[in-house]
PQR file with spaces between the fields and no chain letter, atoms N, CA, C, O and H, PARSE charges and radii, in Angstrom:
ATOM       1  N    MET     1       0.946   -0.862   -0.167 -0.4000 1.5000
ATOM       2  CA   MET     1       0.242    0.081   -0.057 -0.0000 2.0000
ATOM       3  C    MET     1       0.930    1.181    0.007  0.5500 1.7000
ATOM       4  O    MET     1       2.027    1.200    0.566 -0.5500 1.4000
ATOM       5  N    LYS     2       0.385    2.268   -0.558 -0.4000 1.5000
ATOM       6  CA   LYS     2       0.960    3.606   -0.686 -0.0000 2.0000
ATOM       7  C    LYS     2       0.873    4.112    0.769  0.5500 1.7000
ATOM       8  O    LYS     2       0.066    3.717    1.610 -0.5500 1.4000
ATOM       9  H    LYS     2      -0.506    2.253   -1.012  0.4000 1.0000
ATOM      10  N    GLN     3       1.825    5.044    0.935 -0.4000 1.5000
ATOM      11  CA   GLN     3       1.901    5.721    2.525 -0.0000 2.0000
ATOM      12  C    GLN     3       0.595    6.443    2.600  0.5500 1.7000
ATOM      13  O    GLN     3      -0.087    6.498    3.623 -0.5500 1.4000
ATOM      14  H    GLN     3       2.481    5.365    0.252  0.4000 1.0000
ATOM      15  N    GLN     4       0.278    7.007    1.427 -0.4000 1.5000
ATOM      16  CA   GLN     4      -1.168    7.914    1.603 -0.0000 2.0000
ATOM      17  C    GLN     4      -2.288    6.930    1.843  0.5500 1.7000
ATOM      18  O    GLN     4      -3.210    7.138    2.632 -0.5500 1.4000
ATOM      19  H    GLN     4       0.832    6.962    0.596  0.4000 1.0000
ATOM      20  N    GLU     5      -2.178    6.108    1.286 -0.4000 1.5000
ATOM      21  CA   GLU     5      -3.640    4.975    1.703 -0.0000 2.0000
ATOM      22  C    GLU     5      -3.399    4.481    3.049  0.5500 1.7000
ATOM      23  O    GLU     5      -4.443    4.250    3.659 -0.5500 1.4000
ATOM      24  H    GLU     5      -1.429    5.939    0.646  0.4000 1.0000
ATOM      25  N    VAL     6      -2.564    4.304    3.546 -0.4000 1.5000
ATOM      26  CA   VAL     6      -2.179    3.691    5.015 -0.0000 2.0000
ATOM      27  C    VAL     6      -2.702    4.994    5.947  0.5500 1.7000
ATOM      28  O    VAL     6      -3.554    4.920    6.833 -0.5500 1.4000
ATOM      29  H    VAL     6      -1.716    4.491    3.051  0.4000 1.0000
ATOM      30  N    ILE     7      -2.026    6.126    5.552 -0.4000 1.5000
ATOM      31  CA   ILE     7      -2.674    7.322    6.660 -0.0000 2.0000
ATOM      32  C    ILE     7      -4.019    7.530    6.451  0.5500 1.7000
ATOM      33  O    ILE     7      -4.671    7.818    7.454 -0.5500 1.4000
ATOM      34  H    ILE     7      -1.334    6.185    4.832  0.4000 1.0000
ATOM      35  N    THR     8      -4.739    7.438    5.134 -0.4000 1.5000
ATOM      36  CA   THR     8      -6.193    7.565    4.769 -0.0000 2.0000
ATOM      37  C    THR     8      -6.781    6.225    5.834  0.5500 1.7000
ATOM      38  O    THR     8      -7.442    6.479    6.841 -0.5500 1.4000
ATOM      39  H    THR     8      -4.208    7.205    4.319  0.4000 1.0000
ATOM      40  N    THR     9      -6.520    5.185    5.536 -0.4000 1.5000
ATOM      41  CA   THR     9      -7.066    4.098    6.489 -0.0000 2.0000
ATOM      42  C    THR     9      -6.733    4.336    7.805  0.5500 1.7000
ATOM      43  O    THR     9      -7.580    3.971    8.620 -0.5500 1.4000
ATOM      44  H    THR     9      -5.983    4.978    4.718  0.4000 1.0000
ATOM      45  N    ALA    10      -5.831    4.797    8.192 -0.4000 1.5000
ATOM      46  CA   ALA    10      -5.572    4.891    9.827 -0.0000 2.0000
ATOM      47  C    ALA    10      -6.595    6.107   10.346  0.5500 1.7000
ATOM      48  O    ALA    10      -7.092    6.070   11.472 -0.5500 1.4000
ATOM      49  H    ALA    10      -5.143    5.093    7.529  0.4000 1.0000
ATOM      50  N    ILE    11      -6.835    7.118    9.461 -0.4000 1.5000
ATOM      51  CA   ILE    11      -7.921    8.290    9.943 -0.0000 2.0000
ATOM      52  C    ILE    11      -9.282    7.850    9.828  0.5500 1.7000
ATOM      53  O    ILE    11     -10.130    8.328   10.582 -0.5500 1.4000
ATOM      54  H    ILE    11      -6.432    7.147    8.546  0.4000 1.0000
ATOM      55  N    VAL    12      -9.605    6.923    8.896 -0.4000 1.5000
ATOM      56  CA   VAL    12     -11.108    6.295    8.634 -0.0000 2.0000
ATOM      57  C    VAL    12     -11.275    5.643   10.059  0.5500 1.7000
ATOM      58  O    VAL    12     -12.255    5.799   10.788 -0.5500 1.4000
ATOM      59  H    VAL    12      -8.917    6.535    8.284  0.4000 1.0000
ATOM      60  N    ALA    13     -10.053    4.814   10.363 -0.4000 1.5000
ATOM      61  CA   ALA    13     -10.494    3.810   11.442 -0.0000 2.0000
ATOM      62  C    ALA    13     -10.526    4.737   12.982  0.5500 1.7000
ATOM      63  O    ALA    13     -11.265    4.523   13.943 -0.5500 1.4000
ATOM      64  H    ALA    13      -9.257    4.687    9.771  0.4000 1.0000
ATOM      65  N    ALA    14      -9.656    5.624   12.863 -0.4000 1.5000
ATOM      66  CA   ALA    14      -9.641    6.435   14.154 -0.0000 2.0000
ATOM      67  C    ALA    14     -11.176    7.201   14.445  0.5500 1.7000
ATOM      68  O    ALA    14     -11.770    7.339   15.514 -0.5500 1.4000
ATOM      69  H    ALA    14      -9.055    5.798   12.082  0.4000 1.0000
ATOM      70  N    LEU    15     -11.554    7.627   13.082 -0.4000 1.5000
ATOM      71  CA   LEU    15     -12.796    8.592   13.194 -0.0000 2.0000
ATOM      72  C    LEU    15     -14.110    7.342   13.329  0.5500 1.7000
ATOM      73  O    LEU    15     -15.191    7.612   13.854 -0.5500 1.4000
ATOM      74  H    LEU    15     -11.071    7.514   12.214  0.4000 1.0000
ATOM      75  N    GLY    16     -13.849    6.262   12.880 -0.4000 1.5000
ATOM      76  CA   GLY    16     -14.911    5.181   13.099 -0.0000 2.0000
ATOM      77  C    GLY    16     -15.024    4.670   14.797  0.5500 1.7000
ATOM      78  O    GLY    16     -16.045    4.356   15.409 -0.5500 1.4000
ATOM      79  H    GLY    16     -12.971    6.043   12.454  0.4000 1.0000
ATOM      80  N    GLY    17     -13.828    4.706   15.214 -0.4000 1.5000
ATOM      81  CA   GLY    17     -13.658    4.274   16.603 -0.0000 2.0000
ATOM      82  C    GLY    17     -14.231    5.392   17.488  0.5500 1.7000
ATOM      83  O    GLY    17     -14.799    5.105   18.542 -0.5500 1.4000
ATOM      84  H    GLY    17     -12.999    4.961   14.716  0.4000 1.0000
ATOM      85  N    MET    18     -14.093    6.635   17.084 -0.4000 1.5000
ATOM      86  CA   MET    18     -14.441    7.695   17.908 -0.0000 2.0000
ATOM      87  C    MET    18     -16.217    7.615   17.796  0.5500 1.7000
ATOM      88  O    MET    18     -16.916    7.710   18.805 -0.5500 1.4000
ATOM      89  H    MET    18     -13.632    6.867   16.228  0.4000 1.0000
ATOM      90  N    VAL    19     -16.656    7.471   16.737 -0.4000 1.5000
ATOM      91  CA   VAL    19     -18.126    7.279   16.466 -0.0000 2.0000
ATOM      92  C    VAL    19     -18.581    6.229   17.525  0.5500 1.7000
ATOM      93  O    VAL    19     -19.349    6.441   18.464 -0.5500 1.4000
ATOM      94  H    VAL    19     -16.089    7.394   15.917  0.4000 1.0000
ATOM      95  N    ALA    20     -18.020    5.162   17.229 -0.4000 1.5000
ATOM      96  CA   ALA    20     -18.530    3.807   17.978 -0.0000 2.0000
ATOM      97  C    ALA    20     -18.554    4.201   19.512  0.5500 1.7000
ATOM      98  O    ALA    20     -19.492    4.105   20.304 -0.5500 1.4000
ATOM      99  H    ALA    20     -17.396    4.991   16.466  0.4000 1.0000
ATOM     100  N    GLY    21     -17.469    4.598   19.682 -0.4000 1.5000
ATOM     101  CA   GLY    21     -17.004    4.926   21.257 -0.0000 2.0000
ATOM     102  C    GLY    21     -18.232    5.973   21.846  0.5500 1.7000
ATOM     103  O    GLY    21     -18.849    5.715   22.880 -0.5500 1.4000
ATOM     104  H    GLY    21     -16.708    4.676   19.039  0.4000 1.0000
ATOM     105  N    ALA    22     -18.456    7.063   21.106 -0.4000 1.5000
ATOM     106  CA   ALA    22     -19.542    7.922   21.695 -0.0000 2.0000
ATOM     107  C    ALA    22     -20.769    7.193   21.613  0.5500 1.7000
ATOM     108  O    ALA    22     -21.478    7.293   22.614 -0.5500 1.4000
ATOM     109  H    ALA    22     -17.955    7.273   20.266  0.4000 1.0000
ATOM     110  N    ALA    23     -21.198    6.494   20.692 -0.4000 1.5000
ATOM     111  CA   ALA    23     -22.397    5.662   20.786 -0.0000 2.0000
ATOM     112  C    ALA    23     -22.572    4.883   21.774  0.5500 1.7000
ATOM     113  O    ALA    23     -23.624    4.838   22.413 -0.5500 1.4000
ATOM     114  H    ALA    23     -20.622    6.412   19.878  0.4000 1.0000
ATOM     115  N    ILE    24     -21.371    4.056   22.049 -0.4000 1.5000
ATOM     116  CA   ILE    24     -21.254    3.228   23.385 -0.0000 2.0000
ATOM     117  C    ILE    24     -21.569    4.034   24.966  0.5500 1.7000
ATOM     118  O    ILE    24     -22.266    3.653   25.907 -0.5500 1.4000
ATOM     119  H    ILE    24     -20.517    4.092   21.530  0.4000 1.0000
ATOM     120  N    ALA    25     -20.804    5.193   24.807 -0.4000 1.5000
ATOM     121  CA   ALA    25     -20.987    5.698   25.683 -0.0000 2.0000
ATOM     122  C    ALA    25     -22.184    6.297   26.063  0.5500 1.7000
ATOM     123  O    ALA    25     -22.399    6.448   27.266 -0.5500 1.4000
ATOM     124  H    ALA    25     -20.238    5.502   24.042  0.4000 1.0000
ATOM     125  N    LEU    26     -22.938    6.636   25.297 -0.4000 1.5000
ATOM     126  CA   LEU    26     -24.173    7.174   25.255 -0.0000 2.0000
ATOM     127  C    LEU    26     -25.523    6.108   25.758  0.5500 1.7000
ATOM     128  O    LEU    26     -26.531    6.391   26.406 -0.5500 1.4000
ATOM     129  H    LEU    26     -22.763    6.514   24.320  0.4000 1.0000
ATOM     130  N    LEU    27     -25.058    4.750   25.148 -0.4000 1.5000
ATOM     131  CA   LEU    27     -25.812    3.819   25.524 -0.0000 2.0000
ATOM     132  C    LEU    27     -25.766    3.297   27.053  0.5500 1.7000
ATOM     133  O    LEU    27     -26.688    2.744   27.653 -0.5500 1.4000
ATOM     134  H    LEU    27     -24.240    4.520   24.622  0.4000 1.0000
ATOM     135  N    PHE    28     -24.574    3.578   27.506 -0.4000 1.5000
ATOM     136  CA   PHE    28     -24.328    3.199   29.085 -0.0000 2.0000
ATOM     137  C    PHE    28     -24.607    4.288   29.864  0.5500 1.7000
ATOM     138  O    PHE    28     -24.376    4.181   31.068 -0.5500 1.4000
ATOM     139  H    PHE    28     -23.825    4.027   27.019  0.4000 1.0000
ATOM     140  N    ALA    29     -25.028    5.254   29.465 -0.4000 1.5000
ATOM     141  CA   ALA    29     -25.352    6.687   30.287 -0.0000 2.0000
ATOM     142  C    ALA    29     -26.553    6.233   30.979  0.5500 1.7000
ATOM     143  O    ALA    29     -27.381    5.530   30.399 -0.5500 1.4000
ATOM     144  H    ALA    29     -25.216    5.341   28.487  0.4000 1.0000
ATOM     145  N    PRO    30     -26.685    6.599   32.183 -0.5600 1.5000
ATOM     146  CA   PRO    30     -27.930    6.415   33.050  0.2800 2.0000
ATOM     147  C    PRO    30     -29.119    7.222   32.598  0.5500 1.7000
ATOM     148  O    PRO    30     -29.489    8.088   33.390 -0.5500 1.4000
ATOM     149  N    LYS    31     -29.821    7.088   31.410 -0.4000 1.5000
ATOM     150  CA   LYS    31     -30.900    7.536   31.193 -0.0000 2.0000
ATOM     151  C    LYS    31     -32.093    6.752   30.498  0.5500 1.7000
ATOM     152  O    LYS    31     -31.827    5.678   29.957 -0.5500 1.4000
ATOM     153  H    LYS    31     -29.521    6.384   30.766  0.4000 1.0000
ATOM     154  N    LYS    32     -33.267    7.187   30.486 -0.4000 1.5000
ATOM     155  CA   LYS    32     -34.338    6.365   30.062 -0.0000 2.0000
ATOM     156  C    LYS    32     -34.295    6.257   28.657  0.5500 1.7000
ATOM     157  O    LYS    32     -33.858    7.200   27.997 -0.5500 1.4000
ATOM     158  H    LYS    32     -33.482    8.059   30.926  0.4000 1.0000
ATOM     159  N    GLY    33     -34.719    5.154   28.083 -0.4000 1.5000
ATOM     160  CA   GLY    33     -34.549    4.672   26.721 -0.0000 2.0000
ATOM     161  C    GLY    33     -35.024    5.657   25.822  0.5500 1.7000
ATOM     162  O    GLY    33     -34.264    5.903   24.886 -0.5500 1.4000
ATOM     163  H    GLY    33     -35.074    4.388   28.620  0.4000 1.0000
ATOM     164  N    GLU    34     -36.036    6.251   25.868 -0.4000 1.5000
ATOM     165  CA   GLU    34     -36.684    7.171   25.013 -0.0000 2.0000
ATOM     166  C    GLU    34     -35.588    8.410   24.756  0.5500 1.7000
ATOM     167  O    GLU    34     -35.168    8.686   23.633 -0.5500 1.4000
ATOM     168  H    GLU    34     -36.653    6.052   26.629  0.4000 1.0000
ATOM     169  N    SER    35     -35.194    9.110   25.979 -0.4000 1.5000
ATOM     170  CA   SER    35     -34.139    9.777   26.031 -0.0000 2.0000
ATOM     171  C    SER    35     -32.905    9.522   25.539  0.5500 1.7000
ATOM     172  O    SER    35     -32.387   10.387   24.832 -0.5500 1.4000
ATOM     173  H    SER    35     -35.536    8.885   26.891  0.4000 1.0000
ATOM     174  N    LEU    36     -32.357    8.569   25.753 -0.4000 1.5000
ATOM     175  CA   LEU    36     -31.277    7.876   25.135 -0.0000 2.0000
ATOM     176  C    LEU    36     -31.192    7.642   23.695  0.5500 1.7000
ATOM     177  O    LEU    36     -30.192    7.932   23.038 -0.5500 1.4000
ATOM     178  H    LEU    36     -32.778    7.867   26.327  0.4000 1.0000
ATOM     179  N    ARG    37     -32.329    7.073   23.173 -0.4000 1.5000
ATOM     180  CA   ARG    37     -32.563    7.157   21.785 -0.0000 2.0000
ATOM     181  C    ARG    37     -32.417    8.410   20.909  0.5500 1.7000
ATOM     182  O    ARG    37     -31.856    8.464   19.814 -0.5500 1.4000
ATOM     183  H    ARG    37     -33.141    6.837   23.706  0.4000 1.0000
ATOM     184  N    SER    38     -33.091    9.527   21.658 -0.4000 1.5000
ATOM     185  CA   SER    38     -33.218   10.624   21.027 -0.0000 2.0000
ATOM     186  C    SER    38     -31.818   11.274   20.998  0.5500 1.7000
ATOM     187  O    SER    38     -31.400   11.849   19.993 -0.5500 1.4000
ATOM     188  H    SER    38     -33.546    9.483   22.547  0.4000 1.0000
ATOM     189  N    ASP    39     -31.055   11.152   22.230 -0.4000 1.5000
ATOM     190  CA   ASP    39     -29.695   11.605   22.037 -0.0000 2.0000
ATOM     191  C    ASP    39     -28.718   11.020   20.846  0.5500 1.7000
ATOM     192  O    ASP    39     -27.864   11.680   20.255 -0.5500 1.4000
ATOM     193  H    ASP    39     -31.395   10.685   23.046  0.4000 1.0000
ATOM     194  N    ILE    40     -29.020    9.697   20.638 -0.4000 1.5000
ATOM     195  CA   ILE    40     -28.206    9.038   19.525 -0.0000 2.0000
ATOM     196  C    ILE    40     -28.700    9.601   18.246  0.5500 1.7000
ATOM     197  O    ILE    40     -27.885    9.776   17.340 -0.5500 1.4000
ATOM     198  H    ILE    40     -29.714    9.160   21.118  0.4000 1.0000
ATOM     199  N    LYS    41     -29.998    9.916   18.069 -0.4000 1.5000
ATOM     200  CA   LYS    41     -30.515   10.316   16.928 -0.0000 2.0000
ATOM     201  C    LYS    41     -29.823   11.668   16.612  0.5500 1.7000
ATOM     202  O    LYS    41     -29.460   12.020   15.489 -0.5500 1.4000
ATOM     203  H    LYS    41     -30.660    9.774   18.805  0.4000 1.0000
ATOM     204  N    GLN    42     -29.686   12.406   17.811 -0.4000 1.5000
ATOM     205  CA   GLN    42     -29.282   13.806   17.508 -0.0000 2.0000
ATOM     206  C    GLN    42     -27.665   13.983   17.129  0.5500 1.7000
ATOM     207  O    GLN    42     -27.247   14.747   16.260 -0.5500 1.4000
ATOM     208  H    GLN    42     -29.981   12.120   18.723  0.4000 1.0000
ATOM     209  N    PHE    43     -26.875   13.144   17.937 -0.4000 1.5000
ATOM     210  CA   PHE    43     -25.583   12.803   17.719 -0.0000 2.0000
ATOM     211  C    PHE    43     -25.328   12.291   16.315  0.5500 1.7000
ATOM     212  O    PHE    43     -24.317   12.717   15.757 -0.5500 1.4000
ATOM     213  H    PHE    43     -27.215   12.523   18.643  0.4000 1.0000
ATOM     214  N    LEU    44     -26.085   11.460   15.688 -0.4000 1.5000
ATOM     215  CA   LEU    44     -25.845   10.772   14.334 -0.0000 2.0000
ATOM     216  C    LEU    44     -26.038   11.789   13.276  0.5500 1.7000
ATOM     217  O    LEU    44     -25.259   11.907   12.330 -0.5500 1.4000
ATOM     218  H    LEU    44     -26.906   11.114   16.142  0.4000 1.0000
ATOM     219  N    LYS    45     -27.370   12.715   13.498 -0.4000 1.5000
ATOM     220  CA   LYS    45     -27.801   13.618   12.625 -0.0000 2.0000
ATOM     221  C    LYS    45     -26.593   14.933   12.553  0.5500 1.7000
ATOM     222  O    LYS    45     -26.336   15.520   11.502 -0.5500 1.4000
ATOM     223  H    LYS    45     -28.003   12.620   14.267  0.4000 1.0000
ATOM     224  N    LYS    46     -26.035   15.197   13.677 -0.4000 1.5000
ATOM     225  CA   LYS    46     -25.215   16.193   13.807 -0.0000 2.0000
ATOM     226  C    LYS    46     -23.994   15.606   12.908  0.5500 1.7000
ATOM     227  O    LYS    46     -23.645   16.387   12.023 -0.5500 1.4000
ATOM     228  H    LYS    46     -26.244   14.720   14.531  0.4000 1.0000
ATOM     229  N    LYS    47     -23.411   14.608   12.953 -0.4000 1.5000
ATOM     230  CA   LYS    47     -22.228   14.006   12.462 -0.0000 2.0000
ATOM     231  C    LYS    47     -22.610   13.713   10.911  0.5500 1.7000
ATOM     232  O    LYS    47     -21.735   13.433   10.091 -0.5500 1.4000
ATOM     233  H    LYS    47     -23.694   13.973   13.672  0.4000 1.0000
ATOM     234  N    GLY    48     -23.880   13.792   10.600 -0.4000 1.5000
ATOM     235  CA   GLY    48     -24.303   13.690    9.133 -0.0000 2.0000
ATOM     236  C    GLY    48     -24.109   12.319    8.689  0.5500 1.7000
ATOM     237  O    GLY    48     -23.936   12.054    7.499 -0.5500 1.4000
ATOM     238  H    GLY    48     -24.591   14.019   11.266  0.4000 1.0000
ATOM     239  N    LEU    49     -24.134   11.402    9.646 -0.4000 1.5000
ATOM     240  CA   LEU    49     -24.040    9.728    9.195 -0.0000 2.0000
ATOM     241  C    LEU    49     -25.265    9.152    8.564  0.5500 1.7000
ATOM     242  O    LEU    49     -25.159    8.395    7.599 -0.5500 1.4000
ATOM     243  H    LEU    49     -24.274   11.617   10.612  0.4000 1.0000
ATOM     244  N    VAL    50     -26.289    9.441    9.008 -0.4000 1.5000
ATOM     245  CA   VAL    50     -27.703    8.833    8.683 -0.0000 2.0000
ATOM     246  C    VAL    50     -28.643    9.915    8.287  0.5500 1.7000
ATOM     247  O    VAL    50     -29.380   10.402    9.143 -0.5500 1.4000
ATOM     248  H    VAL    50     -26.376   10.057    9.792  0.4000 1.0000
ATOM     249  N    PRO    51     -28.676   10.364    6.949 -0.5600 1.5000
ATOM     250  CA   PRO    51     -29.777   11.650    6.677  0.2800 2.0000
ATOM     251  C    PRO    51     -31.146   11.171    6.654  0.5500 1.7000
ATOM     252  O    PRO    51     -31.952   12.092    6.785 -0.5500 1.4000
ATOM     253  N    LYS    52     -31.730    9.876    6.514 -0.4000 1.5000
ATOM     254  CA   LYS    52     -33.137    9.715    6.576 -0.0000 2.0000
ATOM     255  C    LYS    52     -33.399    9.273    7.943  0.5500 1.7000
ATOM     256  O    LYS    52     -32.586    8.671    8.645 -0.5500 1.4000
ATOM     257  H    LYS    52     -31.075    9.127    6.408  0.4000 1.0000
ATOM     258  N    ASP    53     -34.720    9.648    8.315 -0.4000 1.5000
ATOM     259  CA   ASP    53     -35.071    9.381    9.572 -0.0000 2.0000
ATOM     260  C    ASP    53     -35.684    7.822    9.886  0.5500 1.7000
ATOM     261  O    ASP    53     -35.849    7.317   10.996 -0.5500 1.4000
ATOM     262  H    ASP    53     -35.380   10.137    7.745  0.4000 1.0000
ATOM     263  N    ARG    54     -35.934    7.290    8.709 -0.4000 1.5000
ATOM     264  CA   ARG    54     -36.178    6.053    8.875 -0.0000 2.0000
ATOM     265  C    ARG    54     -34.990    5.031    9.186  0.5500 1.7000
ATOM     266  O    ARG    54     -35.108    4.057    9.929 -0.5500 1.4000
ATOM     267  H    ARG    54     -35.800    7.700    7.807  0.4000 1.0000
ATOM     268  N    GLU    55     -33.852    5.392    8.522 -0.4000 1.5000
ATOM     269  CA   GLU    55     -32.890    4.678    8.623 -0.0000 2.0000
ATOM     270  C    GLU    55     -32.037    4.870    9.979  0.5500 1.7000
ATOM     271  O    GLU    55     -31.386    3.984   10.531 -0.5500 1.4000
ATOM     272  H    GLU    55     -33.756    6.184    7.919  0.4000 1.0000
ATOM     273  N    LEU    56     -32.172    6.181   10.395 -0.4000 1.5000
ATOM     274  CA   LEU    56     -31.762    6.657   11.644 -0.0000 2.0000
ATOM     275  C    LEU    56     -32.617    5.808   12.650  0.5500 1.7000
ATOM     276  O    LEU    56     -31.924    5.187   13.457 -0.5500 1.4000
ATOM     277  H    LEU    56     -32.701    6.901    9.946  0.4000 1.0000
ATOM     278  N    ASP    57     -33.654    5.684   12.747 -0.4000 1.5000
ATOM     279  CA   ASP    57     -34.597    4.833   13.624 -0.0000 2.0000
ATOM     280  C    ASP    57     -34.151    3.290   13.647  0.5500 1.7000
ATOM     281  O    ASP    57     -34.135    2.600   14.667 -0.5500 1.4000
ATOM     282  H    ASP    57     -34.217    6.188   12.092  0.4000 1.0000
ATOM     283  N    GLU    58     -33.815    2.886   12.444 -0.4000 1.5000
ATOM     284  CA   GLU    58     -33.300    1.524   12.605 -0.0000 2.0000
ATOM     285  C    GLU    58     -32.155    1.210   13.030  0.5500 1.7000
ATOM     286  O    GLU    58     -31.882    0.132   13.557 -0.5500 1.4000
ATOM     287  H    GLU    58     -33.828    3.446   11.616  0.4000 1.0000
ATOM     288  N    LEU    59     -31.246    2.302   12.797 -0.4000 1.5000
ATOM     289  CA   LEU    59     -29.844    1.994   13.332 -0.0000 2.0000
ATOM     290  C    LEU    59     -29.888    2.399   14.695  0.5500 1.7000
ATOM     291  O    LEU    59     -29.034    1.806   15.353 -0.5500 1.4000
ATOM     292  H    LEU    59     -31.468    3.178   12.368  0.4000 1.0000
ATOM     293  N    VAL    60     -30.560    3.177   15.337 -0.4000 1.5000
ATOM     294  CA   VAL    60     -30.757    3.311   16.808 -0.0000 2.0000
ATOM     295  C    VAL    60     -31.102    2.012   17.412  0.5500 1.7000
ATOM     296  O    VAL    60     -30.403    1.444   18.252 -0.5500 1.4000
ATOM     297  H    VAL    60     -31.254    3.659   14.802  0.4000 1.0000
ATOM     298  N    GLU    61     -32.285    1.544   16.912 -0.4000 1.5000
ATOM     299  CA   GLU    61     -32.901    0.459   17.507 -0.0000 2.0000
ATOM     300  C    GLU    61     -31.786   -0.939   17.577  0.5500 1.7000
ATOM     301  O    GLU    61     -31.583   -1.630   18.576 -0.5500 1.4000
ATOM     302  H    GLU    61     -32.852    2.005   16.230  0.4000 1.0000
ATOM     303  N    GLU    62     -31.203   -1.093   16.315 -0.4000 1.5000
ATOM     304  CA   GLU    62     -30.025   -2.032   16.338 -0.0000 2.0000
ATOM     305  C    GLU    62     -29.035   -1.914   17.223  0.5500 1.7000
ATOM     306  O    GLU    62     -28.410   -2.901   17.613 -0.5500 1.4000
ATOM     307  H    GLU    62     -31.368   -0.532   15.503  0.4000 1.0000
ATOM     308  N    ILE    63     -28.792   -0.714   17.628 -0.4000 1.5000
ATOM     309  CA   ILE    63     -27.611   -0.227   18.522 -0.0000 2.0000
ATOM     310  C    ILE    63     -28.082   -0.560   20.068  0.5500 1.7000
ATOM     311  O    ILE    63     -27.354   -0.895   21.003 -0.5500 1.4000
ATOM     312  H    ILE    63     -29.300    0.087   17.311  0.4000 1.0000
ATOM     313  N    ALA    64     -29.276   -0.401   20.065 -0.4000 1.5000
ATOM     314  CA   ALA    64     -29.888   -0.558   21.316 -0.0000 2.0000
ATOM     315  C    ALA    64     -30.165   -1.888   21.678  0.5500 1.7000
ATOM     316  O    ALA    64     -30.037   -2.230   22.854 -0.5500 1.4000
ATOM     317  H    ALA    64     -29.867   -0.129   19.306  0.4000 1.0000
ATOM     318  N    GLN    65     -30.569   -2.769   20.715 -0.4000 1.5000
ATOM     319  CA   GLN    65     -30.675   -4.240   20.990 -0.0000 2.0000
ATOM     320  C    GLN    65     -29.396   -4.897   21.068  0.5500 1.7000
ATOM     321  O    GLN    65     -29.386   -5.975   21.663 -0.5500 1.4000
ATOM     322  H    GLN    65     -30.673   -2.492   19.760  0.4000 1.0000
ATOM     323  N    GLN    66     -28.416   -4.507   20.634 -0.4000 1.5000
ATOM     324  CA   GLN    66     -27.162   -5.096   20.534 -0.0000 2.0000
ATOM     325  C    GLN    66     -26.331   -5.047   21.893  0.5500 1.7000
ATOM     326  O    GLN    66     -25.467   -5.830   22.287 -0.5500 1.4000
ATOM     327  H    GLN    66     -28.424   -3.631   20.151  0.4000 1.0000
ATOM     328  N    MET    67     -26.943   -3.672   22.613 -0.4000 1.5000
ATOM     329  CA   MET    67     -26.409   -3.602   23.753 -0.0000 2.0000
ATOM     330  C    MET    67     -27.144   -4.093   25.222  0.5500 1.7000
ATOM     331  O    MET    67     -26.750   -3.880   26.369 -0.5500 1.4000
ATOM     332  H    MET    67     -27.645   -3.036   22.292  0.4000 1.0000
ATOM     333  N    ARG    68     -28.218   -4.745   24.810 -0.4000 1.5000
ATOM     334  CA   ARG    68     -29.053   -5.462   25.740 -0.0000 2.0000
ATOM     335  C    ARG    68     -28.403   -6.636   26.243  0.5500 1.7000
ATOM     336  O    ARG    68     -28.981   -7.363   27.051 -0.5500 1.4000
ATOM     337  H    ARG    68     -28.538   -4.919   23.878  0.4000 1.0000
């Protein structure tokens, strides 16, 4: 791999780790489910990761189910 590809891969991996870490931190925060889901939706929208509400609801539900 070229050095530029390695750097790009490392940056993408680091950003992905940050987003995953933030989502996990939100899931373990002592909040009620509805409030927590709202926080996750706002966080993801702010980061521009999931533009459609339906997809966003599905992603939030999937994250919540995996953490149970």
